[in-house]
Structure formats: structure tokens, C-alpha cells
KEGUKOL-491673 format. One record per residue (C-alpha): residue in three letters; x, z, y. Coordinates in pm, 1 decimal. Each point is the difference from the previous one (the first is absolute). Example, Ala and Ser with C-alpha at 12.3 -4.5 7.8 and 13.67 -1.06 7.14 Angstrom:
<nodes>
(node ALA (1230.0 780.0 -450.0))
(node SER (137.0 -66.0 344.0))
</nodes>
This chain:
<nodes>
(node MET (-6.3 -8.0 8.4))
(node ILE (161.5 -60.1 331.9))
(node PRO (-149.8 90.8 351.1))
(node LEU (-247.6 -224.9 175.0))
(node ARG (271.6 -66.8 292.3))
(node GLU (247.3 -153.0 -271.5))
(node LEU (-298.0 -191.8 -171.4))
(node LYS (-61.9 -181.8 309.5))
(node LYS (364.5 -123.5 5.6))
(node ALA (23.5 -51.1 -374.7))
(node VAL (-320.8 -230.8 -60.0))
(node PRO (129.9 -349.0 117.2))
(node ILE (-252.4 -109.7 287.4))
(node ILE (35.6 -374.4 -153.3))
(node GLU (-151.7 160.4 -340.3))
(node VAL (-304.2 203.1 196.2))
(node ALA (-75.4 -345.7 208.6))
(node ARG (4.0 -225.6 -301.6))
(node LEU (-216.6 230.2 -187.8))
(node LEU (-251.6 4.8 294.0))
(node ASN (-11.8 -363.6 -68.5))
(node LEU (145.6 -67.3 353.6))
(node LYS (150.1 -353.8 74.6))
(node ILE (344.9 42.3 95.1))
(node LYS (209.2 -260.2 165.8))
(node SER (370.8 95.7 85.8))
(node LYS (-62.4 372.0 -5.4))
(node LYS (-292.6 -42.3 242.8))
(node ILE (-361.4 58.3 -62.2))
(node SER (-333.7 -28.4 219.0))
(node CYS (-21.2 280.5 219.6))
(node TYR (-339.3 208.2 -85.6))
(node ASN (-73.1 83.2 394.2))
(node LYS (-208.5 -290.2 32.9))
(node LEU (-117.7 130.9 359.8))
(node GLU (344.5 -69.1 125.8))
(node HIS (42.0 -352.8 -141.1))
(node LYS (-245.5 -235.2 136.2))
(node HIS (71.1 -271.0 -234.7))
(node GLY (-4.9 208.2 -320.5))
(node ASP (385.4 42.7 1.2))
(node ARG (31.2 -374.2 -177.6))
(node HIS (353.6 9.4 55.2))
(node PRO (101.4 329.7 -167.9))
(node SER (151.4 266.4 214.1))
(node LEU (-22.6 306.9 -200.8))
(node VAL (389.4 54.8 -144.6))
(node LEU (70.7 177.6 -331.5))
(node GLN (295.9 196.2 109.2))
(node THR (164.2 44.6 -361.2))
(node GLU (330.7 177.6 145.2))
(node LYS (-260.4 290.9 114.5))
(node ASN (-280.2 -41.3 -216.7))
(node SER (-254.9 -21.2 254.2))
(node TYR (-159.5 -295.9 202.9))
(node ARG (-75.4 -79.8 364.1))
(node CYS (-171.5 -278.5 165.6))
(node MET (200.0 -173.0 255.0))
(node ALA (-284.1 -116.8 189.0))
(node CYS (-211.4 294.1 44.2))
(node GLY (220.7 299.5 -95.3))
(node GLU (-197.9 144.5 -275.7))
(node TRP (234.8 175.9 -263.6))
(node GLY (19.3 210.0 -300.3))
(node SER (108.9 120.9 -336.5))
(node ILE (-148.0 -129.5 -341.5))
(node LEU (-243.7 252.2 14.5))
(node ASP (-124.7 -125.8 329.8))
(node LEU (-15.4 -360.8 -145.8))
(node VAL (-213.9 119.6 -284.4))
(node MET (-223.8 187.8 245.1))
(node GLN (-46.7 -316.4 238.0))
(node TYR (-41.5 -261.4 -277.0))
(node ARG (-200.1 180.6 -233.1))
(node GLY (-200.1 158.3 263.6))
(node CYS (37.4 341.4 -144.7))
(node GLU (109.9 351.7 104.7))
(node PHE (351.7 165.3 3.9))
(node ARG (-81.1 212.6 -350.2))
(node ASP (-160.4 -332.6 -153.1))
(node SER (313.6 -200.6 91.6))
(node ILE (227.1 274.7 -182.8))
(node ASP (-255.3 -52.9 -321.9))
(node TRP (50.2 -361.1 26.3))
(node VAL (381.6 -0.7 -8.8))
(node LYS (34.6 249.0 -262.3))
(node LYS (-251.1 -193.2 -234.6))
(node ASN (191.0 -336.7 50.3))
(node PHE (365.0 179.4 36.4))
(node PRO (13.9 246.2 -258.1))
(node GLN (390.7 -58.5 -60.8))
(node TYR (54.4 193.2 335.0))
(node GLY (-167.3 298.9 -112.7))
(node LEU (-251.2 69.6 300.2))
(node ASP (-195.0 268.1 -132.6))
(node ARG (37.6 247.5 312.2))
(node ARG (-185.9 286.5 -147.2))
(node GLN (160.6 13.9 -348.9))
(node GLY (325.8 -60.5 197.3))
(node LEU (-54.9 316.6 206.9))
(node LEU (-97.9 191.1 -307.5))
(node ALA (314.2 -129.4 -191.1))
(node ALA (246.6 111.1 314.9))
(node LEU (-199.1 324.0 7.0))
(node GLU (84.9 72.6 -394.3))
(node ASN (335.7 -117.0 44.6))
(node ALA (66.8 238.8 319.6))
(node LYS (-127.4 277.6 -235.1))
(node ARG (237.3 -51.5 -296.1))
(node VAL (299.7 -25.4 226.1))
(node LYS (171.2 319.8 72.3))
(node GLY (17.5 59.9 385.3))
(node LYS (-189.1 -267.0 102.1))
(node LYS (-344.8 53.6 212.6))
(node SER (-279.8 -30.2 -227.2))
(node LEU (-230.7 -183.1 231.6))
(node VAL (-17.2 -323.1 123.3))
(node ASN (125.7 -44.9 394.8))
(node PRO (-320.6 -103.2 161.6))
(node LEU (203.5 -121.5 293.1))
(node ASP (176.3 -258.2 -240.4))
(node SER (-336.3 -106.6 -154.8))
(node PHE (-117.4 -84.8 352.0))
(node LEU (313.6 -205.7 66.9))
(node ASP (-107.6 -193.1 -326.0))
(node TYR (-316.1 -104.5 214.6))
(node CYS (214.0 -113.1 293.9))
(node GLY (139.8 -341.8 40.7))
(node PRO (304.0 -160.1 161.4))
(node VAL (33.4 -35.2 368.4))
(node TRP (-206.7 -324.0 50.8))
(node GLY (-251.2 -104.8 276.6))
(node LEU (-71.9 253.4 272.1))
(node GLY (309.5 229.6 -158.1))
(node GLU (235.4 -294.3 33.8))
(node GLN (-138.3 -89.8 356.2))
(node TYR (85.1 361.6 106.4))
(node LEU (309.6 92.4 -179.4))
(node VAL (214.5 -335.1 -69.2))
(node ARG (-147.4 -226.1 282.6))
(node GLU (-89.3 283.5 306.1))
(node ARG (277.3 227.4 -112.5))
(node GLY (264.3 -209.7 -127.8))
(node LEU (67.4 160.1 -313.5))
(node ARG (153.6 -157.7 -313.0))
(node SER (-214.1 -50.8 -312.8))
(node GLU (246.5 65.2 -237.7))
(node VAL (42.9 333.6 182.9))
(node LEU (-356.5 99.6 -36.4))
(node ASP (-12.7 -111.0 -375.8))
(node LYS (311.0 238.1 -66.5))
(node LEU (-153.2 295.4 167.0))
(node ASP (-325.9 -52.5 -195.0))
(node ILE (-207.1 -74.3 340.1))
(node THR (-352.3 -85.9 -80.9))
(node PHE (-304.4 -104.0 170.2))
(node PHE (-381.4 96.5 -100.0))
(node GLN (-303.9 -221.6 140.2))
(node SER (-314.1 150.8 -94.7))
(node SER (-344.0 119.2 146.1))
(node PRO (-97.0 376.4 -41.8))
(node ALA (-239.3 -76.7 -294.7))
(node SER (268.7 -187.4 -207.5))
(node LEU (261.0 276.6 111.7))
(node GLY (-241.2 247.2 -150.8))
(node GLU (-4.3 -232.9 -328.5))
(node VAL (369.6 14.4 -5.1))
(node LEU (20.1 402.3 35.0))
(node ASP (-277.7 46.2 -286.0))
(node ASP (259.4 -174.4 -221.8))
(node ILE (284.2 240.1 60.8))
(node PRO (12.7 341.9 -128.1))
(node ARG (39.6 298.9 247.3))
(node SER (-76.4 -267.2 291.1))
(node SER (-77.9 284.8 274.3))
(node VAL (332.1 -12.4 132.0))
(node LEU (-56.3 -385.9 108.0))
(node GLN (-290.3 93.6 190.1))
(node PRO (131.7 -29.8 351.1))
(node PHE (24.7 -364.9 -47.6))
(node PHE (-391.6 -8.6 82.6))
(node GLY (97.2 80.2 323.9))
(node PHE (91.8 -374.7 58.1))
(node SER (-372.8 -90.4 -34.8))
(node GLY (54.7 -284.2 -207.2))
(node ASP (316.4 -177.4 211.9))
(node PRO (286.0 -125.1 -176.6))
(node PHE (295.1 222.9 -17.6))
(node VAL (372.8 -22.2 -106.0))
(node VAL (112.2 261.9 -192.0))
(node TYR (340.8 177.2 17.3))
(node PRO (103.5 195.4 -332.0))
(node TYR (222.4 331.1 61.3))
(node ARG (208.0 60.4 -296.6))
(node SER (204.9 288.6 -116.1))
(node GLU (192.1 46.3 -329.9))
(node GLY (-152.2 -327.0 -74.6))
(node GLU (-372.6 151.9 4.9))
(node THR (-233.8 -109.4 243.4))
(node ALA (-91.0 291.7 227.6))
(node CYS (-210.2 -131.1 272.0))
(node LEU (-162.0 -355.9 128.6))
(node GLN (-12.1 -79.7 342.7))
(node GLY (-245.0 -259.7 117.5))
(node ARG (43.5 -212.7 309.2))
(node ARG (-338.4 -138.0 128.2))
(node LEU (21.0 -349.4 128.6))
(node GLY (-195.1 -83.3 319.6))
(node LYS (-46.7 208.7 303.9))
(node SER (-236.8 276.5 -128.8))
(node GLU (85.7 367.3 -30.5))
(node PRO (141.1 192.9 -201.9))
(node ARG (265.5 -256.0 -75.5))
(node PHE (188.9 198.6 -267.3))
(node MET (-129.6 227.5 -279.4))
(node ASN (213.9 198.0 -246.0))
(node THR (-114.9 126.9 -330.6))
(node GLY (25.8 328.9 -99.6))
(node GLY (25.3 129.8 335.6))
(node ASP (365.8 68.7 177.5))
(node ILE (279.5 -270.9 -125.3))
(node PRO (223.1 224.4 -226.2))
(node SER (331.0 -192.9 47.2))
(node PRO (142.9 -269.8 226.9))
(node TRP (-69.2 -341.9 -126.8))
(node ASN (272.4 -177.3 -216.2))
(node ILE (171.4 343.5 -79.1))
(node ASP (111.0 -100.7 -320.0))
(node ILE (258.2 -214.5 166.7))
(node THR (195.3 293.3 27.9))
(node LYS (76.6 41.9 -345.8))
(node SER (201.9 -306.9 -1.9))
(node LEU (214.7 78.0 291.9))
(node SER (322.8 143.7 8.2))
(node ASP (99.1 300.3 227.0))
(node GLY (102.8 -117.3 354.1))
(node GLU (-202.1 -311.4 -17.6))
(node GLU (-221.7 -112.1 267.5))
(node LEU (-379.3 98.2 -38.4))
(node TRP (-200.9 -153.0 280.4))
(node ILE (-322.9 190.2 69.1))
(node THR (-303.5 -175.7 169.7))
(node GLU (-296.8 95.8 155.6))
(node GLY (-303.0 -164.4 -188.9))
(node VAL (19.2 -234.5 -338.7))
(node ILE (-5.2 -326.4 233.5))
(node ASP (311.7 93.9 177.2))
(node GLY (162.9 95.9 -337.2))
(node LEU (-111.3 -348.5 -164.1))
(node SER (114.5 -164.7 326.8))
(node LEU (361.4 153.8 -61.4))
(node MET (-3.4 -134.0 -333.1))
(node SER (-116.7 -358.8 84.0))
(node GLY (296.8 26.7 237.1))
(node GLY (240.4 56.3 -280.2))
(node ILE (31.7 386.8 12.1))
(node ASP (-75.8 162.8 -335.9))
(node ASN (30.3 371.6 30.5))
(node VAL (-310.2 88.8 156.3))
(node VAL (-240.2 281.7 31.4))
(node SER (-294.5 33.5 211.3))
(node ILE (-207.1 289.4 119.3))
(node PRO (-392.3 -53.5 77.2))
(node ALA (35.9 106.3 387.5))
(node ALA (205.3 190.7 205.3))
(node ALA (-173.4 305.9 -9.8))
(node THR (-43.4 26.1 -381.1))
(node PHE (375.8 39.4 -71.4))
(node LYS (65.3 337.1 -201.1))
(node GLU (347.9 168.3 6.3))
(node ASP (44.5 47.4 -342.5))
(node TRP (5.0 -397.9 -53.0))
(node THR (315.6 23.1 155.4))
(node PHE (124.3 185.3 -295.6))
(node ASP (7.1 -325.0 -203.4))
(node PHE (208.8 -169.7 306.2))
(node ALA (284.1 248.9 79.8))
(node ARG (232.2 -188.2 -220.4))
(node PHE (-46.3 -336.6 163.6))
(node THR (90.1 -151.0 363.2))
(node CYS (-354.1 -7.1 139.4))
(node VAL (-84.7 -295.6 239.8))
(node ILE (-302.6 110.4 190.9))
(node CYS (-209.8 -310.3 100.8))
(node THR (-309.6 149.1 171.1))
(node ASP (-247.1 -173.4 260.4))
(node ASN (158.3 -102.3 310.9))
(node ASP (-297.6 232.2 187.3))
(node ILE (-9.7 376.2 110.3))
(node ALA (-166.8 121.6 -334.4))
(node GLY (287.0 -205.5 -173.9))
(node LYS (294.6 145.6 207.2))
(node MET (-123.5 349.7 -66.2))
(node ALA (-35.9 -54.9 -380.2))
(node SER (335.1 -144.3 -10.5))
(node ASP (133.5 324.4 198.1))
(node LEU (-207.8 228.0 -283.6))
(node ILE (111.4 -187.1 -299.1))
(node SER (370.1 18.1 168.1))
(node ALA (-2.3 363.6 46.8))
(node TYR (-147.2 52.3 -353.5))
(node LEU (290.5 -206.8 -182.0))
(node LEU (245.4 125.9 215.2))
(node ARG (-119.8 347.4 -118.9))
(node GLN (80.5 -108.1 -362.6))
(node GLY (338.7 -149.5 102.6))
(node ALA (-71.4 -355.9 -30.0))
(node ASN (192.1 -277.2 184.5))
(node VAL (-274.3 -156.5 256.1))
(node LYS (-3.8 -311.1 197.3))
(node ILE (-269.0 -125.6 243.0))
(node ALA (-108.3 -368.0 -17.0))
(node HIS (-74.7 -84.9 373.2))
(node LEU (-255.2 -299.6 15.9))
(node PRO (18.7 -243.8 281.6))
(node SER (-224.4 78.9 296.2))
(node GLU (-236.4 -252.9 -56.9))
(node CYS (-68.4 91.4 -367.8))
(node ASN (-232.8 296.3 -80.0))
(node ASP (106.4 36.6 -365.5))
(node ALA (183.9 -161.4 -283.5))
(node ASN (-269.7 -265.3 -60.3))
(node SER (-32.8 -141.6 343.2))
(node LEU (396.7 -51.6 -18.0))
(node LEU (-43.1 -176.4 -312.5))
(node THR (-274.0 -200.6 158.7))
(node SER (187.0 -84.8 308.9))
</nodes>
């Protein structure tokens, strides 16, 4: 049994399209969005992107995964699309409930392992790669590199409150995910916070102008984002500390890999500095009053632990690391 997220990549979209009896020409099919194609898309514009195992219409912008393709061309709901793929591609093991049960039993058998499936990881299985509005925001507007987003497991969830409810009904112990209902059905990007390889928190970033923009599972974020990078660093190596995941991803997109991010200037905790004291810490907070105050506070904490501290001074016209990347 494999997670749903992995299955979206494993079942070739070309095979799915063929089984749907779609006419494929040079990896293109006619788009289902008839309202945007006055002549019925007689010259097919929906491209089956085999390298990403997704699709995108080059004319109207429609996009999605293999499950979206099934939903659109069969006119079915999300759960029905899963059942259809499970029935027609049994070799890929898409039996989600059995997979969760198997993982649970395996965890019980292995000494020292948690005895319950992590609901945060289960939710990530329902998220997709950064496409559509997510790609517009992160790649085109923010200038982040797609390979960096993939490496850090940044995902995208586009759903209505009703379908979000259906997803949470399928996930054991899903109450920790209830804050995501605060997005009122708007699409959102998902940033996983992991520590010791375990997903400890998910931060959702709403796309659009409505508030709140951010929602966290389980209340306060327990540790900086990308904290596990410190396990691979030697004493004295540089560790960059940014304010916000976007700034961390911006440094990575610019070629700096040793990065952790705090969720906001006011949330930095002194006990986090115990993990950073053996590094040369480069503080790169926002170029505003709150960011400079955060820089002073973090510096004081680190110096108290005996760390070597540097301050990254951004150009006056750049408010943060991301604006430097996109300038």
C-alpha cells in the first residue's frame, strides 16, 4: 500500500487518459472546460505532462492530477475517483484504509515507534504538488524554484469546506486539522514543520486577500521550520535564520541550503538557541522595525549560548529575503 500522494505520481497519466477513452495526440487531449473554448477545443490544448504526472491546458489554464482528470471526464466526486483508480490500477495498491490499518499494525509491532498514524502525514497525502494558483503564488510571484518546493515537500490544497470535511472524515484523529476550516474553502499552500523526521505541525498559507492568511495545526509551532537541517551540519558551519518560510525558501532558491525559519519575529523561543549554539548563525530577518527588533533579540539569545553571530544586512529597498530574490 502506498500513500495517495505517491500514487498520484505512480499511476502514469497517459494510462489514465487511455482508460478514460480520451483521444490523445502528441500528449494532448481536448480540454473539458467547454466554456473557455468556443470551438470545442478542436485543436487540443490540454497537455498531459508526463514528467510531473499532471495536466495543464495551455489555453485556459485548467490543471490537475490524475484524480482531477478522472473527476472531470467521468463527472464524479473525489472519493469516486479514488475508487475508480483503485479498481482499474490494482497493481499500485490504492486501498487507503487498508494502508492506514497496515501502517498502524506495523507501528504497534516495532518497538519504539509511535502506535498511531500521524494525521498530519495523512492530510499531506490528500494534498497535491504546487500547481495552478499555488504555482502562480510561489513560483511566478515569489520567484521560488520548483525543485526546492519539491525537495521540502511544499504542497497545495484546493478544496471547498465540504470536501475538506470529507477528507478529514477519512483521517483518524483529524481534530488537529480543524484550524484549516478557518480558510473557508479558499485554496492554501501547506508548509510541513518536521523535527527528528516526524511531521510536528502544518502551516497553511491562504491564497488571496482574505484573513487570516496563516493557520497552524495544533496551536503554536513547536520548532523552527527545516530544523532537521542542523543534524547534517558540522560545528562552526553557517546556519541562516530567516523570518517566515517564504524567506527560507528564497535563500534556498538562491543557493543557500543551510536555512531554518521562525514563523514570526515575536514567536522565537530562547530554548531554540540550544540547537544553534555550535554554528555560525547568520540572522536574516525582515528589514523593518519588527524584524530588526527580532534580530537583536535572537542575537542576544545566541550570544548568551556562546554562538558566533552574524547579521545579514539587506539593501534598503528590500524588505526581506524574498524581495531580494525577486528584485
